[in-house]
PyMOL commands that place a pseudoatom at each C-alpha (Angstrom):
pseudoatom trace, name=CA, resn=MET, resi=1, chain=A, elem=C, hetatm=0, pos=[27.267, -46.021, 5.546]
pseudoatom trace, name=CA, resn=MET, resi=2, chain=A, elem=C, hetatm=0, pos=[29.341, -43.013, 4.115]
pseudoatom trace, name=CA, resn=ARG, resi=3, chain=A, elem=C, hetatm=0, pos=[27.008, -43.627, 0.567]
pseudoatom trace, name=CA, resn=SER, resi=4, chain=A, elem=C, hetatm=0, pos=[23.401, -43.238, 2.817]
pseudoatom trace, name=CA, resn=CYS, resi=5, chain=A, elem=C, hetatm=0, pos=[25.069, -40.002, 4.257]
pseudoatom trace, name=CA, resn=LEU, resi=6, chain=A, elem=C, hetatm=0, pos=[25.759, -38.457, 1.186]
pseudoatom trace, name=CA, resn=LEU, resi=7, chain=A, elem=C, hetatm=0, pos=[22.411, -39.872, -0.103]
pseudoatom trace, name=CA, resn=THR, resi=8, chain=A, elem=C, hetatm=0, pos=[20.646, -38.246, 2.774]
pseudoatom trace, name=CA, resn=LEU, resi=9, chain=A, elem=C, hetatm=0, pos=[22.280, -34.909, 2.370]
pseudoatom trace, name=CA, resn=LEU, resi=10, chain=A, elem=C, hetatm=0, pos=[21.746, -35.038, -1.364]
pseudoatom trace, name=CA, resn=LEU, resi=11, chain=A, elem=C, hetatm=0, pos=[17.821, -35.617, -1.097]
pseudoatom trace, name=CA, resn=LEU, resi=12, chain=A, elem=C, hetatm=0, pos=[17.940, -32.916, 2.055]
pseudoatom trace, name=CA, resn=MET, resi=13, chain=A, elem=C, hetatm=0, pos=[19.813, -29.865, -0.486]
pseudoatom trace, name=CA, resn=CYS, resi=14, chain=A, elem=C, hetatm=0, pos=[16.732, -31.569, -3.248]
pseudoatom trace, name=CA, resn=CYS, resi=15, chain=A, elem=C, hetatm=0, pos=[14.099, -30.660, -0.684]
pseudoatom trace, name=CA, resn=ALA, resi=16, chain=A, elem=C, hetatm=0, pos=[15.558, -27.372, 1.132]
pseudoatom trace, name=CA, resn=PRO, resi=17, chain=A, elem=C, hetatm=0, pos=[14.074, -24.962, -1.458]
pseudoatom trace, name=CA, resn=ALA, resi=18, chain=A, elem=C, hetatm=0, pos=[10.604, -26.649, -0.719]
pseudoatom trace, name=CA, resn=TRP, resi=19, chain=A, elem=C, hetatm=0, pos=[11.338, -26.749, 2.976]
pseudoatom trace, name=CA, resn=ALA, resi=20, chain=A, elem=C, hetatm=0, pos=[11.612, -22.806, 2.720]
pseudoatom trace, name=CA, resn=GLN, resi=21, chain=A, elem=C, hetatm=0, pos=[9.216, -21.264, -0.074]
pseudoatom trace, name=CA, resn=LYS, resi=22, chain=A, elem=C, hetatm=0, pos=[6.945, -19.421, 1.860]
pseudoatom trace, name=CA, resn=LYS, resi=23, chain=A, elem=C, hetatm=0, pos=[3.349, -19.749, 1.880]
pseudoatom trace, name=CA, resn=PRO, resi=24, chain=A, elem=C, hetatm=0, pos=[1.564, -17.309, -0.551]
pseudoatom trace, name=CA, resn=ASN, resi=25, chain=A, elem=C, hetatm=0, pos=[0.382, -14.074, 1.313]
pseudoatom trace, name=CA, resn=PRO, resi=26, chain=A, elem=C, hetatm=0, pos=[-3.689, -14.676, 1.083]
pseudoatom trace, name=CA, resn=VAL, resi=27, chain=A, elem=C, hetatm=0, pos=[-3.951, -10.702, 0.440]
pseudoatom trace, name=CA, resn=PHE, resi=28, chain=A, elem=C, hetatm=0, pos=[-2.820, -11.378, -3.190]
pseudoatom trace, name=CA, resn=ALA, resi=29, chain=A, elem=C, hetatm=0, pos=[-4.897, -14.355, -3.588]
pseudoatom trace, name=CA, resn=PRO, resi=30, chain=A, elem=C, hetatm=0, pos=[-6.682, -13.302, -6.957]
pseudoatom trace, name=CA, resn=ILE, resi=31, chain=A, elem=C, hetatm=0, pos=[-10.676, -13.101, -5.953]
pseudoatom trace, name=CA, resn=GLU, resi=32, chain=A, elem=C, hetatm=0, pos=[-13.898, -13.990, -8.198]
pseudoatom trace, name=CA, resn=ASP, resi=33, chain=A, elem=C, hetatm=0, pos=[-16.176, -11.021, -8.207]
pseudoatom trace, name=CA, resn=VAL, resi=34, chain=A, elem=C, hetatm=0, pos=[-19.656, -12.148, -7.035]
pseudoatom trace, name=CA, resn=GLU, resi=35, chain=A, elem=C, hetatm=0, pos=[-21.966, -10.724, -9.803]
pseudoatom trace, name=CA, resn=ASN, resi=36, chain=A, elem=C, hetatm=0, pos=[-24.076, -7.271, -10.099]
pseudoatom trace, name=CA, resn=LEU, resi=37, chain=A, elem=C, hetatm=0, pos=[-21.697, -5.973, -6.985]
pseudoatom trace, name=CA, resn=PRO, resi=38, chain=A, elem=C, hetatm=0, pos=[-19.890, -3.370, -7.308]
pseudoatom trace, name=CA, resn=ARG, resi=39, chain=A, elem=C, hetatm=0, pos=[-15.977, -3.486, -7.737]
pseudoatom trace, name=CA, resn=VAL, resi=40, chain=A, elem=C, hetatm=0, pos=[-13.231, -1.634, -5.843]
pseudoatom trace, name=CA, resn=LEU, resi=41, chain=A, elem=C, hetatm=0, pos=[-9.303, -1.195, -6.314]
pseudoatom trace, name=CA, resn=LEU, resi=42, chain=A, elem=C, hetatm=0, pos=[-7.161, -1.168, -3.408]
pseudoatom trace, name=CA, resn=ILE, resi=43, chain=A, elem=C, hetatm=0, pos=[-3.693, 0.733, -4.283]
pseudoatom trace, name=CA, resn=GLY, resi=44, chain=A, elem=C, hetatm=0, pos=[-1.147, 1.348, -1.537]
pseudoatom trace, name=CA, resn=ASP, resi=45, chain=A, elem=C, hetatm=0, pos=[1.846, -0.131, -0.138]
pseudoatom trace, name=CA, resn=SER, resi=46, chain=A, elem=C, hetatm=0, pos=[2.751, -2.348, 3.281]
pseudoatom trace, name=CA, resn=ILE, resi=47, chain=A, elem=C, hetatm=0, pos=[0.339, -0.685, 4.976]
pseudoatom trace, name=CA, resn=SER, resi=48, chain=A, elem=C, hetatm=0, pos=[-2.402, -0.860, 2.408]
pseudoatom trace, name=CA, resn=ILE, resi=49, chain=A, elem=C, hetatm=0, pos=[-1.569, -4.512, 2.468]
pseudoatom trace, name=CA, resn=GLY, resi=50, chain=A, elem=C, hetatm=0, pos=[-1.927, -4.785, 6.379]
pseudoatom trace, name=CA, resn=TYR, resi=51, chain=A, elem=C, hetatm=0, pos=[-5.666, -3.740, 6.070]
pseudoatom trace, name=CA, resn=THR, resi=52, chain=A, elem=C, hetatm=0, pos=[-6.130, -5.538, 2.440]
pseudoatom trace, name=CA, resn=LEU, resi=53, chain=A, elem=C, hetatm=0, pos=[-8.423, -8.416, 4.169]
pseudoatom trace, name=CA, resn=ALA, resi=54, chain=A, elem=C, hetatm=0, pos=[-10.058, -6.900, 6.789]
pseudoatom trace, name=CA, resn=VAL, resi=55, chain=A, elem=C, hetatm=0, pos=[-11.502, -4.092, 4.039]
pseudoatom trace, name=CA, resn=ARG, resi=56, chain=A, elem=C, hetatm=0, pos=[-12.704, -6.898, 2.111]
pseudoatom trace, name=CA, resn=ASP, resi=57, chain=A, elem=C, hetatm=0, pos=[-14.749, -8.296, 5.618]
pseudoatom trace, name=CA, resn=GLU, resi=58, chain=A, elem=C, hetatm=0, pos=[-15.923, -5.332, 6.192]
pseudoatom trace, name=CA, resn=LEU, resi=59, chain=A, elem=C, hetatm=0, pos=[-17.385, -5.097, 2.762]
pseudoatom trace, name=CA, resn=ARG, resi=60, chain=A, elem=C, hetatm=0, pos=[-18.375, -8.737, 2.397]
pseudoatom trace, name=CA, resn=GLY, resi=61, chain=A, elem=C, hetatm=0, pos=[-21.634, -8.726, 0.230]
pseudoatom trace, name=CA, resn=ILE, resi=62, chain=A, elem=C, hetatm=0, pos=[-21.260, -5.384, -0.460]
pseudoatom trace, name=CA, resn=ALA, resi=63, chain=A, elem=C, hetatm=0, pos=[-18.231, -4.647, -3.146]
pseudoatom trace, name=CA, resn=ASN, resi=64, chain=A, elem=C, hetatm=0, pos=[-15.498, -7.091, -4.562]
pseudoatom trace, name=CA, resn=VAL, resi=65, chain=A, elem=C, hetatm=0, pos=[-12.657, -5.745, -3.367]
pseudoatom trace, name=CA, resn=HIS, resi=66, chain=A, elem=C, hetatm=0, pos=[-9.293, -6.389, -5.206]
pseudoatom trace, name=CA, resn=ARG, resi=67, chain=A, elem=C, hetatm=0, pos=[-5.892, -4.950, -4.878]
pseudoatom trace, name=CA, resn=ILE, resi=68, chain=A, elem=C, hetatm=0, pos=[-2.548, -4.732, -6.653]
pseudoatom trace, name=CA, resn=PRO, resi=69, chain=A, elem=C, hetatm=0, pos=[-0.827, -7.540, -6.413]
pseudoatom trace, name=CA, resn=THR, resi=70, chain=A, elem=C, hetatm=0, pos=[2.088, -6.616, -5.130]
pseudoatom trace, name=CA, resn=ASN, resi=71, chain=A, elem=C, hetatm=0, pos=[3.549, -3.688, -2.889]
pseudoatom trace, name=CA, resn=GLY, resi=72, chain=A, elem=C, hetatm=0, pos=[2.463, -0.256, -4.694]
pseudoatom trace, name=CA, resn=GLY, resi=73, chain=A, elem=C, hetatm=0, pos=[6.322, 1.223, -3.622]
pseudoatom trace, name=CA, resn=PRO, resi=74, chain=A, elem=C, hetatm=0, pos=[6.876, 4.797, -4.852]
pseudoatom trace, name=CA, resn=THR, resi=75, chain=A, elem=C, hetatm=0, pos=[4.610, 6.911, -6.802]
pseudoatom trace, name=CA, resn=THR, resi=76, chain=A, elem=C, hetatm=0, pos=[7.266, 5.973, -9.704]
pseudoatom trace, name=CA, resn=ASN, resi=77, chain=A, elem=C, hetatm=0, pos=[6.370, 2.599, -9.243]
pseudoatom trace, name=CA, resn=GLY, resi=78, chain=A, elem=C, hetatm=0, pos=[3.257, 3.306, -9.962]
pseudoatom trace, name=CA, resn=LEU, resi=79, chain=A, elem=C, hetatm=0, pos=[3.469, 5.173, -13.028]
pseudoatom trace, name=CA, resn=LYS, resi=80, chain=A, elem=C, hetatm=0, pos=[5.370, 2.488, -14.608]
pseudoatom trace, name=CA, resn=GLN, resi=81, chain=A, elem=C, hetatm=0, pos=[2.669, -0.351, -13.061]
pseudoatom trace, name=CA, resn=LEU, resi=82, chain=A, elem=C, hetatm=0, pos=[-0.828, 1.386, -13.399]
pseudoatom trace, name=CA, resn=ASP, resi=83, chain=A, elem=C, hetatm=0, pos=[-1.420, 0.567, -17.061]
pseudoatom trace, name=CA, resn=LYS, resi=84, chain=A, elem=C, hetatm=0, pos=[-1.162, -3.513, -15.760]
pseudoatom trace, name=CA, resn=TRP, resi=85, chain=A, elem=C, hetatm=0, pos=[-2.529, -2.885, -12.663]
pseudoatom trace, name=CA, resn=LEU, resi=86, chain=A, elem=C, hetatm=0, pos=[-5.860, -1.214, -13.679]
pseudoatom trace, name=CA, resn=GLY, resi=87, chain=A, elem=C, hetatm=0, pos=[-6.405, -4.037, -16.055]
pseudoatom trace, name=CA, resn=ASP, resi=88, chain=A, elem=C, hetatm=0, pos=[-9.243, -4.360, -18.442]
pseudoatom trace, name=CA, resn=LYS, resi=89, chain=A, elem=C, hetatm=0, pos=[-12.248, -4.515, -16.291]
pseudoatom trace, name=CA, resn=PRO, resi=90, chain=A, elem=C, hetatm=0, pos=[-14.142, -1.455, -14.890]
pseudoatom trace, name=CA, resn=TRP, resi=91, chain=A, elem=C, hetatm=0, pos=[-13.681, -0.283, -11.436]
pseudoatom trace, name=CA, resn=ASP, resi=92, chain=A, elem=C, hetatm=0, pos=[-16.568, 1.797, -9.396]
pseudoatom trace, name=CA, resn=VAL, resi=93, chain=A, elem=C, hetatm=0, pos=[-14.488, 3.047, -6.861]
pseudoatom trace, name=CA, resn=ILE, resi=94, chain=A, elem=C, hetatm=0, pos=[-10.724, 2.953, -6.528]
pseudoatom trace, name=CA, resn=HIS, resi=95, chain=A, elem=C, hetatm=0, pos=[-8.496, 3.894, -3.364]
pseudoatom trace, name=CA, resn=PHE, resi=96, chain=A, elem=C, hetatm=0, pos=[-4.901, 5.034, -3.818]
pseudoatom trace, name=CA, resn=ASN, resi=97, chain=A, elem=C, hetatm=0, pos=[-1.989, 6.470, -1.880]
pseudoatom trace, name=CA, resn=TRP, resi=98, chain=A, elem=C, hetatm=0, pos=[1.799, 6.608, -2.670]
pseudoatom trace, name=CA, resn=GLY, resi=99, chain=A, elem=C, hetatm=0, pos=[3.883, 8.109, -0.270]
pseudoatom trace, name=CA, resn=LEU, resi=100, chain=A, elem=C, hetatm=0, pos=[5.752, 6.373, 2.589]
pseudoatom trace, name=CA, resn=HIS, resi=101, chain=A, elem=C, hetatm=0, pos=[8.108, 4.735, -0.254]
pseudoatom trace, name=CA, resn=ASP, resi=102, chain=A, elem=C, hetatm=0, pos=[8.897, 7.963, -2.097]
pseudoatom trace, name=CA, resn=LEU, resi=103, chain=A, elem=C, hetatm=0, pos=[9.599, 9.665, 1.118]
pseudoatom trace, name=CA, resn=LYS, resi=104, chain=A, elem=C, hetatm=0, pos=[12.241, 7.257, 2.324]
pseudoatom trace, name=CA, resn=TYR, resi=105, chain=A, elem=C, hetatm=0, pos=[15.874, 7.830, 2.088]
pseudoatom trace, name=CA, resn=MET, resi=106, chain=A, elem=C, hetatm=0, pos=[17.571, 5.366, 0.227]
pseudoatom trace, name=CA, resn=ASN, resi=107, chain=A, elem=C, hetatm=0, pos=[21.582, 4.727, -1.149]
pseudoatom trace, name=CA, resn=GLU, resi=108, chain=A, elem=C, hetatm=0, pos=[22.717, 4.511, -5.003]
pseudoatom trace, name=CA, resn=LYS, resi=109, chain=A, elem=C, hetatm=0, pos=[22.090, 0.662, -4.911]
pseudoatom trace, name=CA, resn=GLY, resi=110, chain=A, elem=C, hetatm=0, pos=[18.427, 1.136, -3.733]
pseudoatom trace, name=CA, resn=THR, resi=111, chain=A, elem=C, hetatm=0, pos=[18.399, -0.066, 0.022]
pseudoatom trace, name=CA, resn=LEU, resi=112, chain=A, elem=C, hetatm=0, pos=[17.088, 1.256, 2.694]
pseudoatom trace, name=CA, resn=VAL, resi=113, chain=A, elem=C, hetatm=0, pos=[19.863, 3.113, 4.844]
pseudoatom trace, name=CA, resn=PRO, resi=114, chain=A, elem=C, hetatm=0, pos=[19.581, 6.131, 7.703]
pseudoatom trace, name=CA, resn=VAL, resi=115, chain=A, elem=C, hetatm=0, pos=[18.938, 9.383, 6.365]
pseudoatom trace, name=CA, resn=SER, resi=116, chain=A, elem=C, hetatm=0, pos=[22.561, 10.774, 6.498]
pseudoatom trace, name=CA, resn=GLU, resi=117, chain=A, elem=C, hetatm=0, pos=[23.498, 8.624, 3.723]
pseudoatom trace, name=CA, resn=GLY, resi=118, chain=A, elem=C, hetatm=0, pos=[21.218, 8.280, 1.512]
pseudoatom trace, name=CA, resn=LYS, resi=119, chain=A, elem=C, hetatm=0, pos=[18.505, 10.614, -0.493]
pseudoatom trace, name=CA, resn=GLN, resi=120, chain=A, elem=C, hetatm=0, pos=[14.696, 11.076, -0.646]
pseudoatom trace, name=CA, resn=GLN, resi=121, chain=A, elem=C, hetatm=0, pos=[13.509, 8.532, -3.362]
pseudoatom trace, name=CA, resn=VAL, resi=122, chain=A, elem=C, hetatm=0, pos=[11.034, 10.905, -4.621]
pseudoatom trace, name=CA, resn=PRO, resi=123, chain=A, elem=C, hetatm=0, pos=[11.720, 14.615, -3.261]
pseudoatom trace, name=CA, resn=PRO, resi=124, chain=A, elem=C, hetatm=0, pos=[8.832, 16.495, -2.957]
pseudoatom trace, name=CA, resn=ALA, resi=125, chain=A, elem=C, hetatm=0, pos=[8.500, 18.248, -6.502]
pseudoatom trace, name=CA, resn=ASP, resi=126, chain=A, elem=C, hetatm=0, pos=[9.032, 15.145, -8.196]
pseudoatom trace, name=CA, resn=TYR, resi=127, chain=A, elem=C, hetatm=0, pos=[6.339, 13.455, -5.813]
pseudoatom trace, name=CA, resn=GLU, resi=128, chain=A, elem=C, hetatm=0, pos=[3.821, 16.644, -7.097]
pseudoatom trace, name=CA, resn=LYS, resi=129, chain=A, elem=C, hetatm=0, pos=[4.491, 15.823, -10.850]
pseudoatom trace, name=CA, resn=ASN, resi=130, chain=A, elem=C, hetatm=0, pos=[3.832, 12.157, -10.563]
pseudoatom trace, name=CA, resn=LEU, resi=131, chain=A, elem=C, hetatm=0, pos=[0.993, 12.331, -8.607]
pseudoatom trace, name=CA, resn=GLU, resi=132, chain=A, elem=C, hetatm=0, pos=[-0.678, 14.397, -10.824]
pseudoatom trace, name=CA, resn=GLU, resi=133, chain=A, elem=C, hetatm=0, pos=[0.493, 12.223, -13.726]
pseudoatom trace, name=CA, resn=LEU, resi=134, chain=A, elem=C, hetatm=0, pos=[-1.358, 9.325, -12.040]
pseudoatom trace, name=CA, resn=VAL, resi=135, chain=A, elem=C, hetatm=0, pos=[-4.821, 10.793, -10.882]
pseudoatom trace, name=CA, resn=THR, resi=136, chain=A, elem=C, hetatm=0, pos=[-4.781, 11.790, -14.364]
pseudoatom trace, name=CA, resn=ARG, resi=137, chain=A, elem=C, hetatm=0, pos=[-4.843, 8.262, -15.745]
pseudoatom trace, name=CA, resn=LEU, resi=138, chain=A, elem=C, hetatm=0, pos=[-6.762, 7.349, -12.663]
pseudoatom trace, name=CA, resn=GLN, resi=139, chain=A, elem=C, hetatm=0, pos=[-9.418, 9.407, -13.746]
pseudoatom trace, name=CA, resn=LYS, resi=140, chain=A, elem=C, hetatm=0, pos=[-9.737, 8.408, -16.912]
pseudoatom trace, name=CA, resn=THR, resi=141, chain=A, elem=C, hetatm=0, pos=[-11.344, 4.427, -15.543]
pseudoatom trace, name=CA, resn=GLY, resi=142, chain=A, elem=C, hetatm=0, pos=[-14.278, 6.645, -14.658]
pseudoatom trace, name=CA, resn=ALA, resi=143, chain=A, elem=C, hetatm=0, pos=[-14.394, 5.071, -10.969]
pseudoatom trace, name=CA, resn=LYS, resi=144, chain=A, elem=C, hetatm=0, pos=[-14.617, 7.109, -7.680]
pseudoatom trace, name=CA, resn=LEU, resi=145, chain=A, elem=C, hetatm=0, pos=[-11.574, 8.018, -6.866]
pseudoatom trace, name=CA, resn=ILE, resi=146, chain=A, elem=C, hetatm=0, pos=[-10.956, 8.430, -2.840]
pseudoatom trace, name=CA, resn=TRP, resi=147, chain=A, elem=C, hetatm=0, pos=[-7.105, 9.506, -2.138]
pseudoatom trace, name=CA, resn=CYS, resi=148, chain=A, elem=C, hetatm=0, pos=[-5.726, 7.568, 1.106]
pseudoatom trace, name=CA, resn=GLN, resi=149, chain=A, elem=C, hetatm=0, pos=[-3.342, 10.210, 3.092]
pseudoatom trace, name=CA, resn=THR, resi=150, chain=A, elem=C, hetatm=0, pos=[-0.364, 8.587, 3.960]
pseudoatom trace, name=CA, resn=THR, resi=151, chain=A, elem=C, hetatm=0, pos=[0.193, 7.287, 7.197]
pseudoatom trace, name=CA, resn=PRO, resi=152, chain=A, elem=C, hetatm=0, pos=[2.328, 9.019, 10.228]
pseudoatom trace, name=CA, resn=VAL, resi=153, chain=A, elem=C, hetatm=0, pos=[5.737, 8.137, 10.497]
pseudoatom trace, name=CA, resn=PRO, resi=154, chain=A, elem=C, hetatm=0, pos=[7.305, 7.555, 14.400]
pseudoatom trace, name=CA, resn=GLU, resi=155, chain=A, elem=C, hetatm=0, pos=[10.517, 8.605, 15.816]
pseudoatom trace, name=CA, resn=GLY, resi=156, chain=A, elem=C, hetatm=0, pos=[13.242, 6.675, 15.142]
pseudoatom trace, name=CA, resn=ALA, resi=157, chain=A, elem=C, hetatm=0, pos=[11.937, 4.904, 11.666]
pseudoatom trace, name=CA, resn=THR, resi=158, chain=A, elem=C, hetatm=0, pos=[14.958, 4.046, 9.559]
pseudoatom trace, name=CA, resn=GLY, resi=159, chain=A, elem=C, hetatm=0, pos=[15.105, 5.892, 6.547]
pseudoatom trace, name=CA, resn=ARG, resi=160, chain=A, elem=C, hetatm=0, pos=[12.328, 8.291, 7.353]
pseudoatom trace, name=CA, resn=ILE, resi=161, chain=A, elem=C, hetatm=0, pos=[12.229, 11.720, 8.978]
pseudoatom trace, name=CA, resn=ARG, resi=162, chain=A, elem=C, hetatm=0, pos=[9.255, 12.228, 11.128]
pseudoatom trace, name=CA, resn=GLY, resi=163, chain=A, elem=C, hetatm=0, pos=[7.085, 15.235, 9.412]
pseudoatom trace, name=CA, resn=ASP, resi=164, chain=A, elem=C, hetatm=0, pos=[7.888, 14.289, 6.170]
pseudoatom trace, name=CA, resn=GLU, resi=165, chain=A, elem=C, hetatm=0, pos=[4.555, 12.646, 5.453]
pseudoatom trace, name=CA, resn=VAL, resi=166, chain=A, elem=C, hetatm=0, pos=[3.321, 15.929, 6.722]
pseudoatom trace, name=CA, resn=THR, resi=167, chain=A, elem=C, hetatm=0, pos=[4.446, 17.556, 3.852]
pseudoatom trace, name=CA, resn=TYR, resi=168, chain=A, elem=C, hetatm=0, pos=[3.972, 14.987, 1.158]
pseudoatom trace, name=CA, resn=ASN, resi=169, chain=A, elem=C, hetatm=0, pos=[0.213, 15.104, 2.501]
pseudoatom trace, name=CA, resn=GLU, resi=170, chain=A, elem=C, hetatm=0, pos=[-0.248, 18.451, 2.135]
pseudoatom trace, name=CA, resn=ILE, resi=171, chain=A, elem=C, hetatm=0, pos=[1.335, 18.210, -1.584]
pseudoatom trace, name=CA, resn=ALA, resi=172, chain=A, elem=C, hetatm=0, pos=[-1.217, 15.181, -2.341]
pseudoatom trace, name=CA, resn=THR, resi=173, chain=A, elem=C, hetatm=0, pos=[-4.147, 17.397, -0.979]
pseudoatom trace, name=CA, resn=ARG, resi=174, chain=A, elem=C, hetatm=0, pos=[-3.604, 20.156, -3.088]
pseudoatom trace, name=CA, resn=VAL, resi=175, chain=A, elem=C, hetatm=0, pos=[-3.525, 17.870, -5.699]
pseudoatom trace, name=CA, resn=MET, resi=176, chain=A, elem=C, hetatm=0, pos=[-6.464, 15.696, -5.143]
pseudoatom trace, name=CA, resn=ASN, resi=177, chain=A, elem=C, hetatm=0, pos=[-8.114, 19.403, -4.316]
pseudoatom trace, name=CA, resn=ARG, resi=178, chain=A, elem=C, hetatm=0, pos=[-7.682, 20.524, -8.084]
pseudoatom trace, name=CA, resn=HIS, resi=179, chain=A, elem=C, hetatm=0, pos=[-8.733, 17.425, -9.215]
pseudoatom trace, name=CA, resn=ASN, resi=180, chain=A, elem=C, hetatm=0, pos=[-12.249, 17.288, -7.088]
pseudoatom trace, name=CA, resn=ILE, resi=181, chain=A, elem=C, hetatm=0, pos=[-11.571, 14.313, -5.481]
pseudoatom trace, name=CA, resn=ALA, resi=182, chain=A, elem=C, hetatm=0, pos=[-12.326, 12.736, -2.197]
pseudoatom trace, name=CA, resn=ILE, resi=183, chain=A, elem=C, hetatm=0, pos=[-9.459, 12.196, 0.250]
pseudoatom trace, name=CA, resn=ASP, resi=184, chain=A, elem=C, hetatm=0, pos=[-9.465, 9.611, 3.356]
pseudoatom trace, name=CA, resn=ASP, resi=185, chain=A, elem=C, hetatm=0, pos=[-7.469, 11.465, 5.889]
pseudoatom trace, name=CA, resn=LEU, resi=186, chain=A, elem=C, hetatm=0, pos=[-6.482, 8.042, 7.766]
pseudoatom trace, name=CA, resn=TYR, resi=187, chain=A, elem=C, hetatm=0, pos=[-2.975, 9.701, 8.722]
pseudoatom trace, name=CA, resn=THR, resi=188, chain=A, elem=C, hetatm=0, pos=[-5.704, 11.854, 11.253]
pseudoatom trace, name=CA, resn=VAL, resi=189, chain=A, elem=C, hetatm=0, pos=[-7.036, 8.972, 12.214]
pseudoatom trace, name=CA, resn=ALA, resi=190, chain=A, elem=C, hetatm=0, pos=[-3.850, 6.845, 12.995]
pseudoatom trace, name=CA, resn=ASN, resi=191, chain=A, elem=C, hetatm=0, pos=[-2.058, 9.584, 14.477]
pseudoatom trace, name=CA, resn=LYS, resi=192, chain=A, elem=C, hetatm=0, pos=[-4.944, 10.083, 17.668]
pseudoatom trace, name=CA, resn=GLN, resi=193, chain=A, elem=C, hetatm=0, pos=[-4.077, 6.664, 18.224]
pseudoatom trace, name=CA, resn=LEU, resi=194, chain=A, elem=C, hetatm=0, pos=[-0.554, 5.747, 17.697]
pseudoatom trace, name=CA, resn=ASN, resi=195, chain=A, elem=C, hetatm=0, pos=[0.834, 4.691, 20.813]
pseudoatom trace, name=CA, resn=GLU, resi=196, chain=A, elem=C, hetatm=0, pos=[-1.852, 1.428, 21.060]
pseudoatom trace, name=CA, resn=ILE, resi=197, chain=A, elem=C, hetatm=0, pos=[-1.888, 0.621, 17.238]
pseudoatom trace, name=CA, resn=GLN, resi=198, chain=A, elem=C, hetatm=0, pos=[1.450, 1.595, 15.438]
pseudoatom trace, name=CA, resn=ARG, resi=199, chain=A, elem=C, hetatm=0, pos=[4.703, -0.785, 16.024]
pseudoatom trace, name=CA, resn=LYS, resi=200, chain=A, elem=C, hetatm=0, pos=[7.601, 1.616, 18.235]
pseudoatom trace, name=CA, resn=ALA, resi=201, chain=A, elem=C, hetatm=0, pos=[10.036, 3.537, 15.603]
pseudoatom trace, name=CA, resn=ASP, resi=202, chain=A, elem=C, hetatm=0, pos=[8.154, 1.172, 12.879]
pseudoatom trace, name=CA, resn=VAL, resi=203, chain=A, elem=C, hetatm=0, pos=[5.763, 2.870, 9.752]
pseudoatom trace, name=CA, resn=HIS, resi=204, chain=A, elem=C, hetatm=0, pos=[3.616, -0.318, 9.991]
pseudoatom trace, name=CA, resn=PHE, resi=205, chain=A, elem=C, hetatm=0, pos=[1.152, -1.180, 12.634]
pseudoatom trace, name=CA, resn=THR, resi=206, chain=A, elem=C, hetatm=0, pos=[-0.120, -4.057, 14.698]
pseudoatom trace, name=CA, resn=ALA, resi=207, chain=A, elem=C, hetatm=0, pos=[-2.772, -6.637, 13.554]
pseudoatom trace, name=CA, resn=ALA, resi=208, chain=A, elem=C, hetatm=0, pos=[-5.356, -4.916, 16.047]
pseudoatom trace, name=CA, resn=GLY, resi=209, chain=A, elem=C, hetatm=0, pos=[-3.935, -0.866, 14.318]
pseudoatom trace, name=CA, resn=SER, resi=210, chain=A, elem=C, hetatm=0, pos=[-4.259, -2.555, 10.715]
pseudoatom trace, name=CA, resn=GLU, resi=211, chain=A, elem=C, hetatm=0, pos=[-7.982, -3.617, 11.971]
pseudoatom trace, name=CA, resn=VAL, resi=212, chain=A, elem=C, hetatm=0, pos=[-8.606, -0.178, 12.922]
pseudoatom trace, name=CA, resn=LEU, resi=213, chain=A, elem=C, hetatm=0, pos=[-7.588, 1.270, 9.511]
pseudoatom trace, name=CA, resn=ALA, resi=214, chain=A, elem=C, hetatm=0, pos=[-9.503, -1.032, 7.506]
pseudoatom trace, name=CA, resn=LYS, resi=215, chain=A, elem=C, hetatm=0, pos=[-12.725, -0.333, 9.465]
pseudoatom trace, name=CA, resn=HIS, resi=216, chain=A, elem=C, hetatm=0, pos=[-12.066, 3.654, 8.292]
pseudoatom trace, name=CA, resn=VAL, resi=217, chain=A, elem=C, hetatm=0, pos=[-11.257, 2.856, 4.851]
pseudoatom trace, name=CA, resn=ALA, resi=218, chain=A, elem=C, hetatm=0, pos=[-14.007, 0.280, 4.361]
pseudoatom trace, name=CA, resn=ALA, resi=219, chain=A, elem=C, hetatm=0, pos=[-16.277, 3.309, 5.815]
pseudoatom trace, name=CA, resn=GLU, resi=220, chain=A, elem=C, hetatm=0, pos=[-14.909, 5.471, 2.803]
pseudoatom trace, name=CA, resn=ILE, resi=221, chain=A, elem=C, hetatm=0, pos=[-15.597, 3.251, 0.768]
pseudoatom trace, name=CA, resn=LYS, resi=222, chain=A, elem=C, hetatm=0, pos=[-18.996, 2.748, 1.427]
pseudoatom trace, name=CA, resn=LYS, resi=223, chain=A, elem=C, hetatm=0, pos=[-19.245, 6.663, 1.123]
pseudoatom trace, name=CA, resn=GLN, resi=224, chain=A, elem=C, hetatm=0, pos=[-18.746, 6.647, -2.253]
pseudoatom trace, name=CA, resn=LEU, resi=225, chain=A, elem=C, hetatm=0, pos=[-20.603, 4.085, -3.321]
pseudoatom trace, name=CA, resn=ASN, resi=226, chain=A, elem=C, hetatm=0, pos=[-23.695, 5.138, -1.907]
for i in range(1, 226): cmd.bond("trace and resi %d" % i, "trace and resi %d" % (i + 1))
show_as sticks, trace
zoom trace
């Protein structure tokens, strides 16, 4: 009996990692391009992860909508990864954002913490400098570029201060205007209906909220495709 129990326990231990493994997120699954359709790339954090599939649905038969295979994180991560994300194939439109990870407060271990216990991951002056470098690199692709304004930070969101996103959006607007880049004001779109589409004390959106954002993002991409 004991031998049988031990054998069962060993089998469970061997199988547990497979059971615990999460299913791959379909958002990150590579897509096969439909021939003769323009190629669109989405660059962004978890907000863009939330609306990616819905944007693809909105642009089905109009464009091949790709996205970076991860959370874009702060501008510092963008500087490290951008060349890999862009790959070696041409892009017709690139819709991009960095911000929510730049303005958040982190401790020395890189953990999101209450504001009083950390400092901003990328302070405003560095954010502007990084955006300048990122935009210069993106322009070399020859794609039509769309900057997406950072969405609202609600009261009570851990590690972030409500209103910081406004400051960072002002910086981004200044950079984009210098380079004549189109701006998708997703901040205003979301801010008008936050109580209906955003989670409480959380920068993220409900599933229905992500659908709302997706419709707007898709419409902005269509403008550039036309």
